[in-house]
C-alpha positions in Angstrom: 7.4 -37.6 -72.2 8.2 -39.8 -75.3 11.6 -40.6 -76.9 12.4 -42.0 -80.4 15.7 -43.6 -81.4 14.7 -44.3 -84.9 14.0 -40.7 -86.4 10.3 -40.6 -85.2 9.2 -43.8 -86.7 8.5 -45.2 -83.4 8.0 -43.6 -79.7 8.6 -44.9 -76.2 7.1 -43.4 -73.1 9.8 -42.3 -70.6 7.9 -40.7 -67.6 9.5 -42.6 -64.6 9.8 -40.0 -61.9 8.1 -37.3 -63.9 5.4 -36.2 -61.6 3.9 -33.5 -64.0 3.2 -34.9 -67.3 2.4 -31.5 -68.9 5.8 -30.8 -70.5 6.0 -27.3 -72.0 9.7 -27.0 -72.9 12.9 -29.2 -73.3 16.6 -28.5 -73.4 19.7 -30.6 -73.4 23.5 -30.2 -73.0 26.1 -33.1 -73.1 25.3 -34.4 -69.7 21.6 -33.9 -69.0 18.1 -33.5 -70.5 15.8 -30.9 -68.9 12.0 -30.8 -69.1 9.8 -27.6 -68.1 6.4 -28.5 -66.8 3.1 -26.7 -66.4 3.2 -26.8 -62.6 5.9 -29.2 -61.5 8.8 -27.0 -62.4 12.0 -28.4 -64.0 13.0 -32.1 -64.1 16.4 -33.5 -65.1 17.5 -36.7 -66.6 21.1 -38.2 -66.8 20.1 -41.3 -68.6 18.3 -40.0 -71.8 14.9 -40.0 -70.0 14.9 -43.4 -68.4 14.5 -41.7 -65.0 13.6 -38.1 -63.9 14.3 -36.1 -60.8 13.0 -32.7 -59.7 15.5 -29.8 -59.5 13.6 -26.7 -58.4 15.8 -25.4 -55.4 15.4 -21.5 -55.7 12.9 -21.8 -58.4 9.8 -19.9 -57.0 7.6 -20.2 -60.1 7.0 -23.8 -61.2 5.2 -23.1 -64.5 8.0 -23.3 -66.9 7.3 -22.3 -70.3 10.8 -22.2 -72.0 14.3 -23.5 -71.4 17.5 -22.6 -73.1 21.3 -22.8 -72.6 23.7 -19.9 -72.9 27.5 -20.2 -72.7 27.4 -20.7 -69.0 23.9 -20.8 -67.7 20.6 -22.7 -68.0 17.7 -20.2 -68.4 14.1 -20.8 -67.4 11.1 -18.7 -68.6 8.1 -19.0 -66.5 4.4 -17.9 -66.6 4.2 -14.8 -64.6 7.5 -14.9 -62.7 9.9 -13.8 -65.5 13.3 -15.6 -65.9 15.4 -17.8 -63.7 18.9 -19.1 -64.2 21.1 -21.9 -63.0 24.9 -22.3 -63.1 24.9 -25.9 -61.8 22.7 -27.8 -64.4 19.5 -26.9 -62.3 20.7 -27.9 -58.8 20.0 -24.3 -57.7 18.2 -21.2 -59.3 18.2 -17.5 -59.0 16.1 -14.8 -60.4 17.4 -13.0 -63.6 14.8 -10.4 -64.3 16.8 -7.2 -64.3 15.2 -4.9 -66.9 12.4 -7.1 -67.6 8.7 -6.0 -66.6 7.3 -7.7 -63.7 4.9 -10.7 -63.7 5.6 -11.3 -67.3 5.0 -14.6 -69.2 8.0 -15.7 -71.0 6.9 -17.9 -74.0 10.2 -18.7 -75.6 14.0 -18.3 -75.0 16.8 -18.6 -77.7 20.5 -18.3 -77.3 23.6 -17.9 -79.3 26.7 -17.7 -77.1 26.3 -15.2 -74.3 23.5 -13.5 -76.3 19.9 -14.6 -75.3 16.5 -13.5 -76.8 13.4 -13.7 -74.6 9.9 -13.8 -76.1 7.5 -11.9 -73.8 3.7 -11.6 -73.8 2.3 -8.2 -74.9 5.8 -6.7 -74.7 7.7 -8.2 -77.5 11.3 -9.5 -77.4 14.0 -8.6 -75.0 17.8 -9.5 -75.3 20.6 -10.1 -72.8 24.2 -10.0 -73.8 25.6 -11.3 -70.3 23.8 -14.6 -69.8 20.8 -13.2 -68.4 22.3 -10.7 -65.9 20.5 -7.9 -67.5 17.8 -7.4 -70.2 17.0 -4.6 -72.6 14.0 -4.3 -75.0 14.7 -5.5 -78.7 11.3 -5.4 -80.3 8.4 -3.7 -78.7 5.8 -3.2 -81.3 2.9 -4.6 -79.3 3.0 -8.0 -80.8 2.8 -10.9 -78.4 6.0 -13.0 -79.1 5.5 -16.9 -79.1 8.5 -18.4 -80.6 12.2 -17.8 -81.1 15.0 -19.0 -83.1 18.6 -18.0 -83.8 20.6 -19.1 -86.9 24.1 -17.9 -87.0 23.7 -14.1 -86.7 20.1 -13.9 -87.6 17.4 -14.0 -85.0 13.7 -14.8 -85.7 10.5 -14.3 -83.6 7.1 -15.7 -84.2 4.3 -13.7 -82.9 0.6 -14.3 -82.1 -1.2 -12.7 -84.9 1.6 -10.7 -86.6 3.7 -13.5 -88.3 7.4 -13.7 -88.3 10.0 -10.9 -87.8 13.7 -11.1 -88.4 16.8 -9.0 -87.0 20.2 -9.2 -88.7 21.8 -6.8 -86.2 21.6 -8.5 -82.8 18.0 -7.3 -82.2 18.5 -3.6 -82.9 16.1 -3.7 -85.8 13.4 -6.1 -86.9 11.6 -6.5 -90.2 8.7 -8.6 -91.2 9.8 -12.0 -92.8 6.4 -13.4 -93.8 6.8 -13.6 -97.5 3.1 -13.2 -97.7 2.4 -15.2 -94.5 -0.8 -14.1 -92.6 -1.3 -17.3 -90.6 -3.3 -15.3 -88.1 -6.9 -14.6 -86.9 -8.5 -12.8 -90.0 -11.5 -11.0 -88.8 -12.6 -9.2 -91.9 -12.0 -8.9 -95.6 -13.0 -6.5 -98.3 -12.5 -6.2 -102.1 -11.7 -3.0 -104.1 -10.5 -2.3 -107.5 -6.9 -2.8 -106.3 -7.3 -6.2 -104.6 -8.5 -8.1 -101.7 -7.6 -6.9 -98.2 -7.6 -8.9 -95.1 -7.8 -7.5 -91.7 -6.2 -9.6 -88.9 -6.4 -9.4 -85.2 -2.7 -8.9 -84.5 -1.4 -8.9 -88.1 -3.1 -5.6 -89.4 -4.0 -5.4 -93.1 -2.6 -7.7 -95.9 -3.4 -7.2 -99.6 -3.4 -9.7 -102.4 -3.7 -8.8 -106.2 -3.5 -12.5 -107.4 -6.5 -14.2 -105.8 -4.6 -15.1 -102.6 -1.4 -16.6 -104.2 0.8 -13.9 -102.5 0.1 -11.4 -99.8 1.8 -8.1 -98.9 1.4 -6.1 -95.7 -0.3 -2.7 -95.8 0.3 -1.4 -92.2 2.1 1.9 -92.7 0.8 4.2 -90.0 -2.0 1.9 -89.3 -3.1 3.0 -85.8 -3.2 -0.5 -84.5 -2.8 -4.0 -85.9 -5.7 -5.7 -84.1 -8.2 -5.1 -86.9 -11.7 -6.3 -86.3 -13.3 -5.0 -89.4 -12.3 -3.5 -92.8 -14.7 -1.8 -95.3 -14.4 0.3 -98.3 -16.2 2.9 -100.4 -14.9 3.1 -103.9 -11.0 2.6 -103.3 -11.0 4.4 -99.8 -10.2 1.8 -97.0 -11.6 2.0 -93.4 -10.1 -0.3 -90.6 -11.6 -0.7 -87.2 -9.0 -1.6 -84.7 -8.6 -1.8 -80.9 -7.5 1.9 -80.9 -9.8 3.6 -83.1 -10.5 4.0 -87.0 -7.8 4.3 -89.6 -8.5 5.5 -93.1 -6.3 4.9 -96.3 -7.0 6.7 -99.7 -4.1 5.1 -101.5 -4.9 1.4 -101.6 -3.5 0.7 -98.2 0.0 2.2 -99.0 -0.4 4.3 -95.8 -3.0 5.1 -93.3 -4.3 8.1 -91.3 -6.2 8.3 -88.0 -9.9 8.7 -88.5 -11.2 9.1 -85.0 -12.7 7.1 -82.1 -9.2 6.8 -80.6 -10.3 6.5 -77.2 -7.8 4.0 -75.5 -10.8 2.3 -73.6 -12.7 1.6 -76.8 -12.2 -1.1 -79.4 -14.0 -0.5 -82.6 -15.5 -3.8 -83.7 -17.8 -3.0 -86.7 -18.1 -0.6 -89.5 -21.0 -0.1 -92.1 -21.8 2.3 -94.8 -25.2 3.7 -95.6 -25.8 6.2 -98.4 -24.4 9.1 -96.6 -22.9 7.8 -93.3 -20.0 5.7 -92.1 -21.3 3.9 -88.9 -19.0 2.5 -86.4 -19.9 0.1 -83.4 -17.6 0.4 -80.3 -16.9 -2.2 -77.5 -15.7 -1.4 -74.0 -16.7 0.9 -71.2 -19.1 3.7 -70.8 -18.2 5.1 -74.2 -19.3 2.0 -76.1 -22.1 2.2 -78.6 -22.9 3.3 -82.1 -21.3 6.2 -83.7 -21.8 7.7 -87.1 -20.2 10.4 -89.2 -20.4 12.0 -92.8 -17.1 12.0 -94.9 -14.3 14.1 -93.8 -14.1 16.8 -92.2 -17.1 15.6 -90.3 -16.7 14.3 -86.8 -18.3 11.1 -85.0 -21.5 11.6 -83.2 -22.8 8.8 -80.8 -26.3 7.7 -81.5 -26.6 4.7 -79.0 -24.6 4.7 -75.9 -23.4 2.0 -73.3 -23.8 -0.9 -75.6 -20.9 -3.1 -76.7 -21.5 -3.5 -80.3 -20.4 -6.6 -82.1 -22.2 -6.2 -85.6 -23.9 -3.4 -87.7 -26.2 -3.3 -90.7 -27.3 -0.1 -92.4 -29.8 -0.5 -94.9 -30.4 3.2 -95.4 -29.5 6.6 -93.7 -32.3 6.2 -91.1 -32.2 2.6 -90.3 -29.3 1.0 -88.2 -29.3 -2.6 -86.8 -26.7 -2.9 -83.9 -26.0 -6.4 -82.4 -24.4 -7.1 -79.2 -23.5 -10.3 -77.2 -27.1 -10.4 -75.8 -29.4 -8.9 -78.3 -30.2 -6.9 -81.6 -31.3 -3.3 -81.6 -32.9 -1.4 -84.3 -33.5 2.4 -85.0 -35.5 3.5 -88.0 -35.1 7.2 -87.3 -31.3 7.7 -87.3 -30.7 6.8 -83.8 -33.3 8.9 -82.1 -35.0 5.9 -80.7 -34.2 2.2 -80.5 -36.1 -1.0 -80.0 -34.8 -4.5 -79.1 -36.0 -6.8 -82.0 -34.1 -10.1 -81.2 -33.1 -11.5 -77.8 -30.1 -13.5 -79.0 -26.4 -13.0 -79.3 -25.6 -11.2 -82.8 -22.0 -11.0 -84.0 -22.8 -10.7 -87.8 -25.5 -9.3 -90.0 -26.3 -9.5 -93.8 -29.2 -8.9 -96.1 -30.4 -10.5 -99.4 -33.3 -12.2 -101.0 -35.7 -10.1 -99.2 -34.4 -11.2 -95.8 -32.4 -9.9 -92.9 -30.0 -12.6 -91.4 -28.4 -12.3 -88.0 -25.8 -14.8 -86.7 -24.3 -15.4 -83.4 -23.7 -17.8 -80.5 -27.2 -19.2 -80.8 -27.2 -19.9 -84.5 -28.7 -17.9 -87.5 -32.1 -16.0 -87.4 -33.9 -14.3 -90.5 -36.4 -11.8 -90.8 -38.6 -10.9 -93.9 -40.3 -7.7 -92.4 -37.4 -5.4 -91.8 -36.5 -7.0 -88.5 -39.7 -6.7 -86.7 -40.0 -10.5 -86.3 -37.4 -13.2 -86.5 -37.3 -17.0 -87.0 -34.5 -19.6 -86.8 -33.0 -20.0 -90.2 -32.6 -23.7 -90.0 -28.9 -23.9 -89.2 -28.1 -26.4 -86.4 -24.6 -25.2 -85.6 -24.0 -22.4 -83.0 -21.0 -20.0 -82.9 -21.6 -18.0 -86.2 -18.9 -15.5 -86.8 -19.5 -14.3 -90.3 -22.4 -14.1 -92.9 -22.0 -13.4 -96.7 -24.7 -13.1 -99.4 -23.2 -13.9 -102.7 -25.9 -13.5 -105.6 -28.8 -15.5 -104.1 -26.6 -17.9 -102.1 -26.1 -17.5 -98.3 -22.8 -18.4 -96.7 -22.2 -18.8 -92.9 -18.9 -19.1 -91.2 -18.3 -20.2 -87.7 -16.9 -22.9 -85.3 -17.8 -25.6 -87.8 -16.2 -24.0 -90.9 -18.4 -22.6 -93.8 -21.7 -23.8 -94.9 -24.0 -22.5 -97.9 -27.6 -22.3 -98.5 -29.4 -21.7 -101.6 -32.9 -21.4 -100.0 -32.4 -18.6 -97.6 -31.3 -20.9 -94.7 -33.8 -23.8 -94.9 -31.1 -26.2 -95.9 -27.2 -26.1 -95.5 -24.3 -27.8 -97.2 -20.8 -27.9 -95.8 -18.1 -26.2 -97.8 -15.0 -26.5 -95.6 -12.9 -29.0 -97.7 -9.3 -29.2 -97.2 -9.1 -26.9 -94.3 -7.2 -27.4 -91.1 -9.1 -29.6 -88.7 -11.2 -27.9 -86.1 -10.7 -24.6 -87.7 -13.6 -22.0 -87.6 -14.2 -19.3 -90.1 -14.1 -15.6 -88.7 -14.6 -13.8 -92.1 -15.9 -14.4 -95.8 -15.6 -12.5 -98.9 -16.5 -13.4 -102.6 -14.7 -12.5 -105.8 -16.2 -13.8 -108.9 -16.2 -17.6 -108.4 -14.0 -17.6 -105.5 -14.9 -17.7 -101.7 -12.1 -16.5 -99.4 -12.6 -17.5 -95.7 -10.4 -16.1 -92.9 -9.6 -19.0 -90.6 -8.8 -18.5 -86.9 -5.2 -18.9 -86.5 -4.5 -20.4 -89.8 -4.9 -17.3 -92.3 -6.9 -17.2 -95.4 -8.2 -20.1 -97.4 -9.8 -20.1 -100.8 -12.6 -22.3 -102.5 -14.0 -22.1 -105.8 -17.8 -21.6 -105.6 -20.0 -22.8 -108.4 -23.5 -21.8 -108.4 -25.7 -25.0 -108.0 -26.2 -26.8 -111.3 -29.6 -26.7 -113.0 -31.7 -30.0 -112.7 -33.8 -30.0 -115.8 -36.9 -32.2 -116.0 -38.3 -33.0 -119.6 -41.7 -34.6 -119.7 -43.5 -35.7 -122.8 -47.2 -35.5 -123.3 -50.0 -37.5 -124.7 -48.5 -40.4 -127.0 -51.7 -42.2 -128.5 -51.8 -45.7 -129.8 -48.4 -47.1 -128.5 -48.3 -50.6 -129.9 -45.8 -53.0 -128.2 -42.7 -52.0 -126.2 -41.8 -48.2 -126.6 -39.3 -47.5 -129.1 -36.7 -44.7 -129.9 -39.0 -42.6 -131.9 -41.3 -42.0 -128.9 -38.4 -40.5 -127.0 -35.9 -38.8 -129.5 -37.4 -35.1 -129.3 -36.7 -35.0 -125.5 -33.1 -36.3 -125.9 -32.7 -33.6 -128.6 -34.2 -31.1 -126.1 -31.8 -32.2 -123.4 -28.8 -31.4 -125.6 -30.4 -28.1 -126.5 -31.1 -26.8 -123.0 -27.6 -27.8 -121.6 -25.0 -29.1 -124.0 -22.7 -29.9 -121.0 -25.4 -31.9 -119.3 -25.3 -35.2 -117.5 -28.2 -37.2 -119.0 -30.6 -39.6 -117.2 -33.9 -41.3 -118.0 -36.5 -42.0 -115.4 -38.5 -45.2 -116.3 -40.7 -47.2 -114.1 -39.4 -45.4 -111.0 -35.7 -46.0 -111.6 -32.9 -43.7 -112.8 -30.5 -44.5 -115.5 -27.5 -42.4 -116.6 -25.8 -42.6 -119.8 -22.6 -41.0 -121.2 -23.9 -41.0 -124.8 -23.8 -37.6 -126.7 -25.8 -36.0 -129.3 -24.0 -37.6 -132.4 -24.5 -41.1 -130.8 -28.2 -40.8 -130.6 -28.4 -39.5 -134.1 -27.3 -43.1 -135.4 -30.2 -44.9 -133.4 -32.9 -46.4 -135.6 -36.5 -45.1 -135.0 -37.8 -48.7 -134.3 -35.0 -49.6 -131.7 -36.8 -50.6 -128.5 -36.1 -48.1 -125.6 -35.5 -51.0 -123.1 -32.7 -52.4 -125.4 -31.2 -49.0 -125.6 -31.2 -48.6 -121.7 -29.8 -52.1 -121.2 -27.0 -51.4 -123.7 -26.1 -47.8 -123.1 -27.5 -46.7 -119.6 -26.4 -47.7 -116.0 -28.5 -47.7 -112.9 -25.5 -46.6 -110.7 -25.4 -42.9 -110.8 -22.1 -40.7 -110.9 -23.4 -37.3 -110.8 -20.9 -34.2 -110.9 -22.2 -31.3 -108.9 -20.7 -28.8 -111.1 -22.8 -29.8 -114.1 -26.4 -29.7 -115.1 -28.4 -32.8 -114.9 -31.3 -33.5 -117.5 -33.9 -36.1 -116.5 -36.0 -37.5 -119.4 -39.1 -38.6 -117.9 -40.8 -41.8 -119.4 -44.4 -42.5 -118.9 -45.2 -43.5 -122.5 -47.4 -46.6 -121.7 -49.7 -44.5 -119.4 -49.9 -41.3 -121.3 -52.8 -42.2 -123.6 -55.0 -43.8 -121.0 -58.0 -41.6 -120.8 -58.8 -42.7 -117.2 -58.7 -40.6 -114.2 -55.5 -40.9 -112.0 -52.7 -41.7 -114.6 -51.0 -38.3 -115.0 -51.4 -37.5 -111.2 -49.9 -40.9 -110.4 -47.0 -40.2 -112.8 -46.4 -36.9 -111.0 -46.5 -38.5 -107.7 -43.9 -41.3 -108.9 -41.7 -38.5 -110.5 -41.5 -36.6 -107.1 -40.8 -39.6 -105.1 -37.8 -40.6 -107.6 -36.5 -37.1 -107.4 -36.5 -37.1 -103.6 -35.0 -40.5 -103.4 -32.2 -39.6 -105.8 -31.6 -36.3 -103.7 -30.8 -38.4 -100.7 -27.6 -39.6 -102.6 -27.0 -36.2 -104.2 -28.3 -33.4 -101.7 -27.8 -30.5 -104.2 -30.0 -32.1 -106.9 -33.3 -30.2 -106.1 -31.5 -26.7 -105.6 -32.1 -25.3 -108.9 -35.1 -26.9 -110.7 -36.6 -26.4 -114.2 -39.4 -28.3 -115.4 -40.3 -28.5 -119.1 -43.5 -30.2 -120.1 -45.4 -30.7 -123.2 -49.0 -31.4 -123.7 -50.2 -33.7 -121.0 -46.7 -33.9 -119.5 -47.4 -30.4 -118.1 -49.8 -31.9 -115.7 -47.3 -34.5 -114.6 -44.8 -31.8 -113.9 -47.3 -29.7 -112.1 -48.4 -32.6 -109.9 -44.6 -33.4 -109.1 -44.1 -29.8 -108.1 -47.2 -29.8 -105.9 -45.8 -32.7 -104.0 -42.3 -31.4 -103.7 -43.6 -28.1 -102.2 -46.1 -29.9 -100.0 -43.3 -32.0 -98.4 -40.7 -29.2 -98.4 -40.7 -29.2 -94.6 -40.4 -33.0 -94.3 -37.5 -33.6 -96.7 -34.4 -35.4 -95.6 -32.2 -32.7 -93.6 -29.5 -32.9 -96.1 -31.6 -32.1 -99.1 -32.0 -28.5 -100.3 -35.2 -27.7 -102.2 -35.4 -24.7 -104.7 -37.5 -22.0 -103.4 -38.2 -20.4 -106.9 -38.9 -23.3 -109.3 -39.1 -22.3 -113.0 -41.8 -24.3 -115.1 -42.1 -24.1 -118.8 -45.4 -25.3 -120.3 -45.5 -26.1 -124.1 -49.0 -26.2 -125.4 -50.6 -27.3 -122.1 -53.2 -30.1 -122.4 -54.8 -29.9 -119.1 -58.2 -28.0 -119.5 -60.9 -29.8 -121.2 -60.0 -28.1 -124.5 -61.0 -31.2 -126.5 -64.2 -30.3 -128.5 -65.9 -33.5 -127.8 -64.7 -34.7 -124.4 -62.0 -33.6 -121.9 -59.3 -35.9 -120.8 -60.8 -36.6 -117.3 -57.4 -37.4 -115.8 -56.1 -33.9 -116.6 -59.0 -32.3 -114.5 -57.3 -33.1 -111.3 -57.6 -29.9 -109.4 -60.4 -28.1 -107.6 -63.2 -26.7 -109.8 -62.3 -23.5 -108.3 -58.9 -23.5 -110.3 -60.3 -22.3 -113.7 -59.4 -20.2 -116.7 -62.0 -18.8 -119.0 -64.6 -21.1 -117.5 -62.6 -24.2 -117.9 -60.9 -26.3 -115.2 -57.2 -26.4 -115.5 -54.7 -29.1 -114.3 -51.5 -27.1 -114.3 -51.0 -24.6 -111.4 -48.2 -22.4 -110.3 -48.1 -24.0 -106.8 -46.9 -22.2 -103.7 -46.3 -23.4 -100.1 -44.9 -21.1 -97.6 -41.5 -19.8 -98.9 -41.5 -22.3 -101.7 -43.2 -21.6 -105.0 -43.3 -21.8 -108.8 -41.6 -18.3 -109.3 -41.4 -18.3 -113.1 -43.9 -19.8 -115.6 -43.3 -19.4 -119.3 -46.2 -20.7 -121.5 -46.1 -21.3 -125.2 -49.2 -22.3 -126.9 -51.2 -22.4 -130.2 -55.1 -22.1 -130.6 -56.3 -23.6 -134.0 -60.1 -23.5 -134.3 -60.1 -25.9 -137.1 -58.3 -28.6 -135.1 -59.5 -30.9 -132.3 -57.4 -29.1 -129.8 -56.4 -25.8 -129.0 -53.9 -25.0 -126.3 -54.1 -23.2 -122.8 -54.0 -19.5 -124.1 -52.9 -16.8 -121.7 -52.1 -19.2 -118.9 -53.0 -17.5 -115.5 -50.1 -16.6 -113.3 -47.6 -16.9 -116.1 -44.7 -14.2 -116.5 -44.4 -15.1 -120.2 -47.3 -16.1 -122.5 -46.4 -16.5 -126.2 -49.1 -17.5 -128.8 -47.5 -19.4 -131.7 -50.4 -19.3 -134.2 -48.7 -16.9 -136.4 -45.2 -18.2 -135.9 -46.1 -21.9 -136.7 -48.4 -20.9 -139.5 -50.2 -24.2 -139.4 -53.9 -25.2 -139.3 -53.4 -28.9 -138.5 -52.9 -31.0 -135.5 -49.2 -30.9 -136.3 -49.1 -27.6 -134.7 -49.5 -29.1 -131.3 -46.3 -31.2 -131.5 -44.3 -28.3 -133.2 -44.7 -26.3 -130.1 -41.8 -28.1 -128.6 -39.9 -27.8 -131.9 -40.4 -24.0 -131.8 -39.2 -24.0 -128.2 -36.0 -25.9 -129.0 -35.2 -23.1 -131.4 -35.3 -20.5 -128.5 -32.7 -22.3 -126.5 -30.5 -23.5 -129.4 -30.2 -20.7 -131.7 -27.9 -22.7 -134.2 -30.6 -25.4 -134.7 -32.4 -25.3 -138.1 -34.3 -28.7 -137.6 -35.7 -30.7 -134.9 -34.9 -34.3 -133.9 -31.4 -35.0 -135.6 -32.6 -33.7 -139.0 -34.9 -36.6 -139.5 -37.9 -35.4 -137.5 -40.8 -33.2 -138.4 -38.8 -31.4 -141.1 -40.3 -28.0 -140.4 -37.9 -25.1 -139.8 -37.5 -24.1 -136.3 -38.8 -20.6 -135.8 -36.9 -18.0 -133.7 -38.1 -16.2 -130.7 -37.5 -12.6 -131.2 -38.0 -12.0 -127.5 -35.1 -14.4 -126.7 -32.8 -12.9 -129.4 -33.5 -9.6 -127.9 -32.1 -10.4 -124.5 -35.1 -11.9 -122.7 -35.3 -14.6 -120.0 -32.4 -16.9 -119.7 -33.8 -18.5 -116.5 -33.8 -22.0 -117.9 -29.9 -21.9 -118.5 
């Protein structure tokens, strides 16, 4: 016990004589302070808590949860023993349970004159108008009453899961007084054209039409307010409750019973396939899986004697049913079932070619329709809910909400600003909002942004670099950076270090071509990075001095250094590698390819906080990797096995793959000019997009090689008319009809 004499600024321990320090309730009058304890009964102090004495004569239940004074009596509510009262300040006690169900827990007491309200578990609120001599029910809607307060003639009751109720007529009638409060255990949520609906275990169904700013109850004729799951087809809602299934065809304005009303059953899960609504029931010999067609069909049991906790129905013939011990599957509409996973399963979701199952043992995934399963890389246990939003997987459980952009290989925490030690029991997404039902704390909202793109722009062969590199060696890549992402954050990677700048397009346009790049970095770049996870990042890769060395190993070493730099930077910014796009020109395509190969090779050994893109995008601009020089090949570019060839020529750029990680999209833009010394890699093998630029560029000189990146610039910045700040090549930027007609946007 503690006391404060300065409005709570400081506290003093006052436990002298208090043999039970688990104090559940307090009450005071002009002469005494009383303390109700967990197992020691009632203690009394006459000196403001300096000393305490036990006052339990006649009190046969010593677990005192509530204390309250009426006009004449001190009342004590107990755990399992009902109510006692004392007329002599606790010196003696007598039972005062007339009209109250036996062996009941009394959680709270509140008095106004001779009228007293008692909050009872499972049975609601009882009222006495004669100092506890007799009691009568005042609110019996099945809610567990936890707290009571009386203000003048208005009584308030706080319930476990159903919010606050108010009575203005001495407890004869009660109305919800939540003003949108749904601080309860939210088990399920669903979105329709009419808003977001939340199903609470005790509070029933609430709806919001303004992204959670306010909520209204939608419980009229709902069969029971303990809602475990809520689903929708079109604008028809279905709620799984502790007493069966309810259905609403008018946006939750009212509900009707929809079967499975066996009092021994709790319906825990609902799922739609093309034709059927499937229900999972929990409890007793009637538990199992049920399904029915639309009204007026009836329910048919297809799996018996299994306490179902989760359902997934990919089609009419396939059902996955989770229990607290294992996962069952049928592929023939329930005629036969197989056990496919021997772990607790409380939630199921599908997406990205996988099935995901979450439960007490974490998350498992399957890419063969549930035949085999592997852990999904999530170290936390106690998973309650899974959500697939686009290609991002969200998991909610004891440790809040986490997200994965690579099918569970890596996870990032999202539970920012939530109550401490609060678990997530349900998840739903609406546009860029993620709503999480938090156990005992209602619904919280977070704004979800897809991971930003990390764009790597790498130059190619730069011959005859004399002296320190200068601005003219770099400017097309900075121009490209603005084209691919105008809101980008801009960095340069030079000699293994990353530098960031706040300079914008117009700033770069004023720089003289001969300005040394090191002076630019020293004056306008910083090596302390401040990266915003909501904006794209463009890395301009610098390997100018090495790019013209016709010696084996330079481009491969540059790729190796680039991979190491990206991984090291991702240690500080774990989301950095979640959405990768590599753009390489000429010999820079080899550097990018070698970098990607190393990222994929080490994908299983990256720092645990780092997430790697499983579907990397690689753009190759007139690739320079394949011995296409007429006189001699750049030996450094032939870095791959002789088995990797195209049209009889070895190639140094590969769409690498390692397990679930791969280069998923390659777009190749090239020119082949027989009159020049070089012609690009035509028809790049494995590319999803090959574009010959012979006709578009209309040039028969070596200039065409450099103009490939100029042409590509025009496909991502449709307003551009000239490259390199209007003082570059001077050739008009050609348009890509395929882009204009709605082709790939995968680089954006």
